C-alpha positions, -999 to 999 in steps of 0.1 A, spaced: 0 0 0 14 34 -10 19 61 16 13 98 13 41 113 34 62 130 8 37 157 -2 45 194 5 13 201 24 15 239 22 20 238 -16 -9 213 -18 -33 236 0 -27 262 -26 -31 237 -54 -63 224 -40 -81 256 -31 -68 283 -55 -85 289 -89 -65 274 -118 -74 291 -151 -63 273 -183 -29 283 -196 -33 306 -227 -4 289 -244 -11 251 -238 -48 253 -229 -42 230 -199 -54 237 -164 -51 219 -131 -85 204 -134 -79 191 -169 -45 176 -160 -59 160 -129 -88 145 -148 -64 132 -174 -43 116 -147 -73 100 -131 -83 85 -164 -48 71 -170 -47 56 -135 -82 40 -141 -69 24 -173 -34 14 -164 -29 18 -126 -13 45 -105 22 35 -114 15 45 -150 9 81 -139 43 97 -143 50 134 -151 66 123 -184 37 101 -194 11 126 -184 29 153 -204 27 130 -234 -10 124 -229 -16 162 -225 5 170 -255 28 194 -236 63 193 -221 68 180 -186 79 215 -175 45 229 -185 28 207 -160 46 216 -128 30 251 -123 -4 234 -124 2 202 -103 34 207 -83 52 174 -81 39 138 -85 31 135 -48 9 166 -50 -7 153 -82 -18 121 -65 -35 142 -38 -53 162 -65 -64 130 -81 -78 117 -49 -97 149 -43 -111 148 -78 -124 113 -72 -139 123 -39 -156 152 -55 -174 131 -80 -184 102 -57 -220 113 -54 -223 128 -89 -247 102 -100 -263 96 -66 -290 115 -49 -292 111 -11 -325 126 -1 -326 142 34 -362 130 35 -353 94 29 -351 68 56 -318 69 74 -310 33 65 -314 42 28 -291 72 32 -264 51 50 -267 24 24 -264 49 -4 -232 62 12 -217 27 12 -229 19 -23 -215 51 -38 -181 45 -22 -181 9 -33 -188 20 -69 -160 45 -67 -136 18 -56 -146 -3 -85 -143 26 -110 -110 38 -95 -93 7 -81 -60 25 -75 -76 45 -46 -78 14 -25 -40 11 -25 -34 45 -9 -31 48 29 -51 78 41 -29 89 70 -40 125 77 -47 140 42 -51 177 36 -88 182 28 -95 197 -6 -128 210 -20 -138 175 -33 -131 157 -1 -148 185 20 -179 183 -2 -180 145 1 -176 147 39 -204 172 42 -227 151 20 -220 120 42 -224 138 75 -257 154 64 -270 118 57 -263 109 93 -273 142 109 -305 143 129 -310 106 134 -300 106 170 -262 102 169 -239 126 188 -215 145 165 -185 123 174 -206 92 168 -215 105 134 -179 107 125 -171 73 140 -200 57 122 -190 72 88 -154 61 93 -165 26 101 -187 24 70 -159 38 47 -133 16 63 -155 -14 56 -160 -4 20 -123 3 14 -111 -29 30 -135 -52 13 -132 -34 -20 -94 -39 -18 -98 -76 -11 -124 -80 -39 -101 -64 -64 -72 -86 -52 -93 -117 -56 -104 -106 -91 -67 -100 -101 -58 -135 -90 -82 -152 -114 -78 -159 -150 -95 -136 -176 -132 -145 -177 -130 -166 -145 -154 -153 -118 -153 -183 -94 -127 -204 -77 -142 -239 -83 -116 -251 -108 -87 -236 -89 -99 -253 -57 -104 -286 -74 -69 -285 -87 -51 -278 -53 -75 -295 -29 -62 -331 -31 -26 -320 -25 -36 -297 3 -57 -324 20 -29 -348 18 -5 -324 34 -30 -315 62 -36 -352 69 -62 -354 96 -95 -341 82 -108 -334 117 -79 -311 125 -98 -279 117 -134 -289 119 -150 -254 121 -128 -239 94 -135 -269 72 -173 -266 76 -175 -229 71 -151 -228 41 -170 -257 25 -203 -239 30 -189 -207 15 -176 -225 -15 -209 -243 -21 -230 -212 -18 -207 -187 -36 -182 -208 -57 -154 -187 -42 -125 -193 -18 -134 -160 -2 -161 -135 -8 -152 -100 3 -182 -84 -15 -205 -107 5 -186 -96 36 -191 -60 26 -229 -63 23 -231 -83 55 -210 -57 73 -232 -28 61 -262 -47 75 -245 -52 109 -236 -15 110 -272 -5 102 -285 -28 130 -259 -13 154 -271 23 146 -307 12 151 -299 -2 185 -279 29 195 -307 53 186 -334 30 200 -353 22 168 -365 -12 158 -347 -32 131 -360 -30 96 
């Protein structure tokens, strides 16, 4: 997982919050370069996003990019803020909707964002400098939790729990997908291939009775060796039930 320690935070604040008109010579702007970088990362992964490659994509020299994006570390933060800012672009979270629907919409929108931009799951959050995109996202999410009976600090904790669940299970889901062959969406053939050898090495079939039973049930019902997406949906349900219990409302 990549870290985000090398960024110049004071430079980043200016890049995030100051207006960035398009350059009269090149026609590029901070927003256009950031969007281009996000698209490149979505297609080829974050490692593909280098200043040289981005300059080629934009049709400018590398030196022309630096006034708009700072260095690569700052660019990654701009990309993350851009993604945050569009998380709810296609989602309407009505303040009049049931609170369960609102919390579920938060989880689903973030899950969709992780699938659309898989590279974001590999970045450790640390203590990022909030930009306009992240701030707008945080406001939207807190408003969905506001007024349902949670204290302010519990609203933040609940949101963090939901987003951490999404991020962790999305990362595991993507890892599972990458481990499969193209067009393969289950683990049945893989398991059939290794199971006889693994069983022979373990020896005693009763050595891990609970693990054997549960993993067999999971495989039979899902066709997968592990199912992070199923865990994500189960986890959201548990969080919703926990909120209901805390605010003293019956389960749905």
